[in-house]
VEXDREN-2710 file (C-alpha; in Angstrom, 1 decimal):
% VEXDREN-2710
k/r/px/py/pz
1/MET/29.5/-5.0/1.4
2/LEU/30.7/-6.9/-1.7
3/ARG/34.7/-6.2/-1.1
4/SER/35.2/-9.6/-2.4
5/HIS/36.9/-10.9/-5.6
6/LYS/33.8/-12.7/-7.0
7/PHE/32.0/-10.0/-8.0
8/GLY/32.7/-7.7/-10.3
9/ALA/33.6/-3.7/-10.0
10/LYS/30.3/-2.6/-11.8
11/ILE/27.9/-4.6/-9.7
12/ARG/29.2/-3.4/-5.9
13/LYS/29.4/0.2/-8.1
14/LEU/25.7/-0.3/-8.3
15/VAL/24.8/-2.0/-5.3
16/VAL/26.7/1.3/-3.8
17/ALA/24.2/3.5/-5.8
18/ALA/21.4/1.8/-4.6
19/LEU/22.3/2.2/-0.7
20/LYS/23.4/5.7/-1.2
21/ALA/19.9/6.5/-3.1
22/LYS/18.5/4.3/-0.3
23/LYS/19.9/6.5/2.6
24/ALA/19.1/9.7/1.1
25/LEU/17.0/12.3/2.2
26/TYR/14.2/13.0/-0.8
27/GLU/12.0/16.8/-0.9
28/CYS/8.1/15.6/0.2
29/PRO/5.3/16.7/-2.5
30/ALA/3.0/17.6/0.7
31/CYS/4.7/20.1/2.6
32/GLY/8.0/20.7/0.5
33/LYS/10.6/19.8/3.1
34/THR/13.5/17.3/2.4
35/LYS/12.7/15.1/4.9
36/VAL/11.5/11.8/3.1
37/THR/12.8/8.8/4.3
38/ARG/12.5/5.2/3.2
39/LYS/10.6/3.1/6.1
40/SER/10.2/-0.1/4.2
41/PHE/10.0/-2.1/0.7
42/ALA/9.2/1.1/-1.4
43/VAL/6.7/2.8/1.5
44/TRP/8.5/6.7/2.0
45/ASN/7.5/8.7/5.1
46/CYS/7.8/12.6/5.8
47/LYS/9.5/13.1/8.8
48/SER/8.3/16.6/9.2
49/CYS/4.6/16.1/8.2
50/GLU/4.1/12.1/8.5
51/ALA/3.0/11.9/5.4
52/GLN/3.6/8.7/3.4
53/PHE/4.5/7.8/-0.4
54/ALA/4.6/4.8/-2.4
55/GLY/7.3/5.0/-4.4
56/GLY/10.6/2.6/-5.7
57/ALA/11.9/0.3/-3.7
58/TYR/15.7/1.9/-3.5
59/ILE/14.5/5.9/-4.7
60/PHE/11.8/7.5/-3.9
61/LYS/10.5/8.3/-7.3
62/SER/11.1/5.3/-10.0
63/GLU/11.1/5.8/-14.0
64/ALA/8.3/4.1/-13.9
65/GLY/6.7/6.1/-11.8
66/GLU/7.9/9.8/-12.8
67/ILE/6.5/8.2/-16.4
68/SER/3.1/6.7/-15.1
69/SER/2.7/10.5/-13.5
70/ARG/3.8/12.5/-16.5
71/LEU/0.9/10.3/-18.5
72/ILE/-1.9/11.1/-16.1
73/GLY/-1.5/15.1/-16.2
74/ASP/-1.4/14.7/-20.0
75/TYR/-5.1/12.5/-19.6
76/GLN/-6.1/15.4/-17.3
77/LYS/-5.3/18.1/-19.7
78/LEU/-7.5/16.4/-22.2
END
């Protein structure tokens, strides 16, 4: 995709990593199977139980999403 000399190696490696994460299968929080795929921008769909989730653009759970879910869990314990 970015095989031109115009782009640096670091950018090409970041693009390859993002595309691999986009195509990977993730574990479904609802049914526990590894069947979650990207449907569209930040929308993820489980092929097993047909549940839909909101997540990151290229990865199922973004860093900000993980931090916010951890904080919500901490506040619920109080």
